[in-house]
C-alpha positions as CSV (number, residue, x, y, z in Angstrom):
1,X,11.2,32.1,31.7
2,X,8.2,29.8,32.0
3,X,6.2,31.8,29.5
4,X,9.1,31.8,27.1
5,X,9.2,27.9,27.2
6,X,5.5,27.7,26.5
7,X,5.9,30.0,23.5
8,X,8.7,27.8,22.1
9,X,6.6,24.7,22.6
10,X,3.7,26.4,20.8
11,X,5.9,27.4,17.9
12,X,7.3,23.9,17.5
13,X,3.7,22.5,17.5
14,X,2.6,25.1,15.0
15,X,5.5,24.2,12.7
16,X,4.9,20.5,13.0
17,X,1.2,20.9,12.2
18,X,2.0,23.2,9.2
19,X,4.6,20.8,7.9
20,X,2.2,17.9,8.3
21,X,-0.6,19.8,6.6
22,X,1.8,20.7,3.6
23,X,2.7,17.0,3.3
24,X,-0.9,16.0,3.3
25,X,-1.7,18.6,0.6
26,X,0.9,17.0,-1.7
27,X,-0.2,13.4,-0.8
28,X,-1.8,12.6,-4.2
29,X,1.3,13.6,-6.1
30,X,3.5,11.7,-3.6
31,X,1.2,8.7,-3.9
32,X,1.4,8.7,-7.7
33,X,5.2,8.9,-7.5
34,X,5.5,6.1,-4.9
35,X,3.1,3.8,-6.9
36,X,5.0,4.5,-10.1
37,X,8.3,3.8,-8.4
38,X,6.8,0.6,-6.7
39,X,5.7,-0.7,-10.1
40,X,9.2,-0.1,-11.5
41,X,10.7,-1.9,-8.5
42,X,8.4,-4.8,-8.9
43,X,9.6,-5.2,-12.5
44,X,13.2,-4.8,-11.4
45,X,12.9,-7.3,-8.5
46,X,12.3,-10.2,-10.8
47,X,12.8,-11.0,-14.4
48,X,10.1,-12.1,-16.8
49,X,7.3,-14.2,-15.6
50,X,8.7,-17.8,-15.7
51,X,7.2,-20.0,-18.4
52,X,6.9,-23.0,-15.9
53,X,4.6,-20.9,-13.7
54,X,2.0,-20.3,-16.4
55,X,0.2,-23.5,-15.5
56,X,-0.2,-22.4,-11.9
57,X,-2.1,-19.2,-12.7
58,X,-4.5,-18.3,-9.9
59,X,-7.3,-15.8,-9.9
60,X,-7.6,-13.9,-6.6
61,X,-10.2,-11.3,-7.7
62,X,-9.3,-8.0,-6.1
63,X,-12.5,-6.5,-4.5
64,X,-12.5,-3.3,-6.5
65,X,-15.6,-1.9,-4.8
66,X,-13.4,-1.0,-1.7
67,X,-11.8,1.7,-3.8
68,X,-15.1,3.2,-5.0
69,X,-16.4,5.2,-2.0
70,X,-17.4,8.7,-2.7
71,X,-15.2,10.4,-0.1
72,X,-11.5,11.0,-0.6
73,X,-10.7,10.2,3.0
74,X,-12.3,6.8,2.8
75,X,-10.3,5.9,-0.3
76,X,-7.1,7.0,1.6
77,X,-8.0,4.6,4.4
78,X,-8.6,1.7,1.9
79,X,-5.3,2.5,0.1
80,X,-3.5,2.5,3.4
81,X,-4.9,-0.9,4.3
82,X,-4.0,-2.3,0.9
83,X,-0.5,-1.1,1.2
84,X,-0.2,-2.6,4.7
85,X,-1.3,-6.0,3.3
86,X,1.1,-5.7,0.4
87,X,3.9,-4.8,2.9
88,X,3.0,-7.9,5.0
89,X,3.0,-10.2,1.9
90,X,6.5,-8.9,0.9
91,X,7.9,-9.3,4.4
92,X,7.4,-13.0,4.5
93,X,9.6,-16.0,3.6
94,X,11.2,-14.7,0.4
95,X,14.1,-17.1,0.2
96,X,12.8,-18.9,-2.9
97,X,11.7,-15.8,-4.7
98,X,15.2,-15.2,-6.3
99,X,14.6,-11.5,-6.6
100,X,16.9,-8.5,-6.6
101,X,17.4,-7.9,-2.9
102,X,18.2,-4.2,-3.3
103,X,15.0,-3.6,-5.4
104,X,12.9,-5.6,-2.9
105,X,14.3,-3.5,0.0
106,X,13.6,-0.3,-1.8
107,X,10.1,-1.6,-2.6
108,X,9.4,-2.4,1.1
109,X,10.8,1.0,2.2
110,X,8.6,2.9,-0.3
111,X,5.5,1.0,0.9
112,X,6.4,1.7,4.5
113,X,6.9,5.4,3.9
114,X,3.7,5.7,2.0
115,X,1.8,3.9,4.8
116,X,3.3,6.3,7.4
117,X,2.3,9.4,5.3
118,X,-1.2,8.1,4.8
119,X,-1.6,7.4,8.5
120,X,-0.4,10.9,9.4
121,X,-2.9,12.4,6.9
122,X,-6.0,10.4,7.6
123,X,-8.5,12.1,9.7
124,X,-10.0,9.4,11.9
125,X,-13.4,11.0,12.4
126,X,-14.1,11.2,8.6
127,X,-12.9,7.6,8.0
128,X,-15.3,6.1,10.5
129,X,-18.0,6.0,7.8
130,X,-15.9,3.7,5.6
131,X,-14.7,1.3,8.3
132,X,-18.2,1.2,9.9
133,X,-18.9,-0.7,6.7
134,X,-16.9,-3.7,8.0
135,X,-17.9,-5.6,4.8
136,X,-15.3,-3.6,2.8
137,X,-12.5,-4.3,5.3
138,X,-13.4,-8.0,5.4
139,X,-13.3,-8.2,1.6
140,X,-9.8,-6.8,1.6
141,X,-8.8,-9.1,4.4
142,X,-10.2,-12.1,2.6
143,X,-8.5,-11.2,-0.6
144,X,-5.1,-10.9,1.0
145,X,-5.6,-14.1,3.1
146,X,-6.2,-16.0,-0.2
147,X,-2.8,-14.8,-1.5
148,X,-1.2,-15.6,1.9
149,X,-2.7,-19.1,1.9
150,X,-1.7,-19.6,-1.7
151,X,1.9,-18.8,-0.8
152,X,1.8,-21.1,2.2
153,X,0.1,-23.9,0.3
154,X,2.9,-23.7,-2.4
155,X,5.5,-23.4,0.4
156,X,6.6,-20.0,-0.9
157,X,8.0,-21.5,-4.0
158,X,9.3,-19.4,-7.0
159,X,6.0,-19.7,-9.0
160,X,3.8,-18.7,-6.0
161,X,6.0,-15.6,-5.5
162,X,5.9,-14.7,-9.2
163,X,2.1,-15.1,-9.3
164,X,1.8,-13.0,-6.1
165,X,4.1,-10.4,-7.5
166,X,1.9,-10.1,-10.6
167,X,-1.1,-9.8,-8.4
168,X,0.4,-7.0,-6.3
169,X,1.2,-5.2,-9.6
170,X,-2.5,-5.3,-10.4
171,X,-3.3,-3.9,-7.0
172,X,-0.9,-1.1,-7.4
173,X,-2.2,-0.3,-10.9
174,X,-5.7,-0.1,-9.5
175,X,-4.6,2.3,-6.7
176,X,-2.8,4.4,-9.3
177,X,-5.9,4.5,-11.5
178,X,-8.2,5.5,-8.5
179,X,-5.7,8.1,-7.3
180,X,-5.5,9.7,-10.7
181,X,-9.2,9.8,-11.1
182,X,-9.9,11.0,-7.6
183,X,-7.5,13.9,-7.6
184,X,-7.9,15.1,-11.2
């Protein structure tokens, strides 16, 4: 009886590991689909960029070098961190954004699911190399802090959200470009 229980537990673990492995093998394809969907949802959330916001343009300068490591695993870690920051930005005070709530919710859910999948697939030992270069992590943190500070400084007004939405679009486009290059 005891042996039978251990066999069942072993089979469950084996199935879980196999399923997780299959999910990780399809991660690049899933990433491309999620990014494509996220870009469409960003467009659907808001309308055209408001004319009155053109004067307030801000250059945040995404640190592209964080997406240029040689190892695929380190790029996955960087992408996961970027998606976490984007999720945080879009989980703030959105009352003045005047966006389509259903599209925003789908956008947030898609980001969350992608973060979860990346976390499940990232092998912590191999990613130590990337994050031992704390400079890359700090560059990302500084970049997203600029956006967060900009939103707070502008009191989360419509234009600050529209500028931030445009910037997140650029981030997602860069991730898409890197993902396509890395896995082709």
